[in-house]
Structures are given as C-alpha cells and as structure tokens.
C-alpha positions as a printed NumPy array, in Angstrom:
array([[ 12.866,  24.909,  16.232],
       [ 13.585,  22.563,  13.242],
       [ 12.478,  19.86 ,  15.415],
       [  9.543,  22.445,  16.743],
       [  8.187,  22.693,  13.679],
       [  7.833,  18.652,  12.422],
       [  5.797,  17.652,  15.539],
       [  3.615,  20.577,  15.195],
       [  2.976,  19.233,  11.955],
       [  2.428,  15.618,  13.801],
       [ -0.046,  16.452,  16.479],
       [ -1.53 ,  18.473,  12.871],
       [ -2.486,  15.232,  10.956],
       [ -2.894,  13.081,  13.795],
       [ -6.065,  15.594,  15.229],
       [ -6.337,  15.439,  11.163],
       [ -6.366,  11.797,  11.606],
       [ -4.618,  11.011,   8.881],
       [ -1.883,   8.35 ,   8.517],
       [  1.902,  10.218,   9.713],
       [  3.78 ,   6.788,   7.85 ],
       [  1.896,   8.087,   4.292],
       [ -0.582,   6.669,   2.359],
       [ -1.43 ,   2.982,   2.93 ],
       [  0.803,   0.4  ,   0.067],
       [ -0.882,  -1.804,  -2.389],
       [ -2.771,  -4.938,  -0.471],
       [ -3.358,  -2.602,   2.575],
       [ -5.561,  -0.497,   3.606],
       [ -5.791,   2.186,   6.718],
       [ -8.588,   2.08 ,   9.499],
       [-10.586,   4.411,  10.082],
       [-10.583,   4.628,  13.632],
       [ -7.134,   3.028,  14.405],
       [ -4.77 ,   4.459,  11.407],
       [ -3.285,   0.181,  11.871],
       [ -2.486,  -0.905,   8.83 ],
       [ -4.818,  -4.328,   6.966],
       [ -4.766,  -6.601,   4.059],
       [ -7.028,  -5.955,   1.47 ],
       [ -7.422,  -9.938,   0.369],
       [ -8.704,  -8.668,  -3.392],
       [ -5.297,  -6.886,  -3.679],
       [ -2.95 , -10.157,  -1.787],
       [ -4.485, -12.454,  -4.299],
       [ -3.322, -10.604,  -7.674],
       [  0.255, -10.24 ,  -6.257],
       [  0.807, -13.277,  -5.603],
       [ -0.158, -14.812,  -8.995],
       [  1.88 , -11.831, -10.342],
       [  4.722, -13.07 ,  -7.734],
       [  3.902, -16.932,  -9.047],
       [  3.897, -16.298, -12.943],
       [  7.694, -14.266, -12.298],
       [  9.247, -16.994, -10.485],
       [  8.317, -19.087, -13.33 ],
       [ 10.859, -17.11 , -15.54 ],
       [  8.018, -15.445, -17.175],
       [  8.83 , -11.98 , -19.091],
       [  8.067,  -8.862, -17.118],
       [  6.029,  -7.93 , -20.033],
       [  3.95 , -11.198, -20.01 ],
       [  3.513, -10.714, -16.78 ],
       [  1.887,  -7.065, -17.055],
       [ -0.128,  -8.498, -20.213],
       [ -2.09 , -11.579, -18.755],
       [ -2.831,  -8.97 , -15.484],
       [ -4.145,  -6.171, -17.705],
       [ -5.784,  -9.501, -19.587],
       [ -7.115, -10.475, -15.969],
       [ -8.486,  -7.107, -15.177]])
C-alpha cells in the first residue's frame, strides 16, 4: 500500500513538472523543460572563491565577513 501511494505521489509531481529530488542545490538551477540540473556560473564562482579562502587557512568568520562585504 505504501509503495503504491509513493508511486502515485511521484506521478503527480511529474505531471506538475516538479523535480522529484527536491529543490536544486546552490550553484545549480533546474531546466524548466527537461528538469536537468545546469550550473549557475555566477554562484559557482562565489563558491570557488569561498573554498579558496578556506584553503588558505582563513577563519570561517573572516570568510563570512569577506563574502558578506562582496555582496
């Protein structure tokens, strides 16, 4: 019974055009037609910069302050 309810809910979500895996993670957006993930380049550059700052040994609070200052 549970499996049939889950299958019905998945089918309804697909008919509505919703992603079955939940909202796309930061740096990605879902294509409206194919629902495939595609990278958002501006957000990807932000994440790369954050990882570079962390790799240099910058404190998390300093990374947050720098990121906030950059907008």
